[in-house]
N, C-alpha and C positions, 0 to 999 in steps of 0.2 A: 648200590644195592649188593647184597651178598651174592656171590656167584653160584651158590648151591641151590637157589630158588629157580623154579621154572618161570616162564614169562607170564603165565596166568596168575601166579602167586604175586609176582612183582606188580602186575597191573592192579591186582586187588589191594595191595599195600598202597600204591600211588593213589587209587581212588579214595581210600579211607583217609589218607593224608589230605587230599583236596577237600573232602567233606569237613574234616576237622578245621582246616584253614578257613573255609567259608563260614563255619559256625563261630570261630573266633572273631572274624571280621564283623559279622553281624552283632555279636556281643559287644565288641568295642564301639561300634557305631551307636548302639542303643544306650550306652552309658555315657556318651558325650554330653556335656552340659547343654541345656537349651540355649539358643541365642538370646541375647539380651532384648528385652522389649524396647520398642521405640518410645513408649510412654512410661513416665515415672511419676510417683506421687510427690507431694510437696516436700516431705522430709528428705527424700532421695535427691530432689532437685536442689534443695538448700545445700545438701552435702556436695553436690556437683559444682555449684558456683561459689561456695564458700560463705553463704549467708549464715548468720548466727542462729536464727530461728524462723519459724513460719510467719511471725508478725512482720518481720522485715520483708518477707516475700509478698505479703498482702499489701504493704506500703508501696512496693515497686509496681505491683499490679494496678493499684489505684492511680499511680502516676502515668500509667499507660506504657510502661516499659515492655511488659509482656502482653501480647495481644494476638488476635487473629488465629491462624492455624497452629500456633505454637501451644495453645491452651485448649483443653476440653473440660467441660463440666459434666461429670458423669452422675452427679447428684441431682438435687432439685433446686428450684429457684430459692426456696426458703433455707435449704441446707446444702450449699454447693460443695462438691468434692471434685477438686480440680486434678487433672493429669496434665503433665507437661511433656511436650515432645523433646526427646533427649538432645537432638541437634538443633532444631529450630529455636527452641526456647533459650538454650544456652547461647546461641549466636545473638539473639535479640538482647539478652541480658548483658553480654560482653560488649555489645555495640551501643549501650545506653548512653555513655558519656558523649558520644558524637551527636546524639539526637536531643538529649535533655540537657538544657543549660540553665 
């Protein structure tokens, strides 16, 4: 700090700097990207596991490769819209060769 300032002026400057720092920290935290969702749609899941298209995914589902808590139907029985758990479904898919022969 400059030596020509009295202690109250120095305290005021330090308080303002602290306030600016808190504002900057809050701003930086608010602009962080949101954490990835645990559930992905069929196109994103195909991209994660390297399937060509969603038809191949439907085939794998019909064989029972993906099942249980790794899949959610957020649609209706007539028009299903599946969501796949990012880690559970990928693990089931990658372990399919050991179970399906």
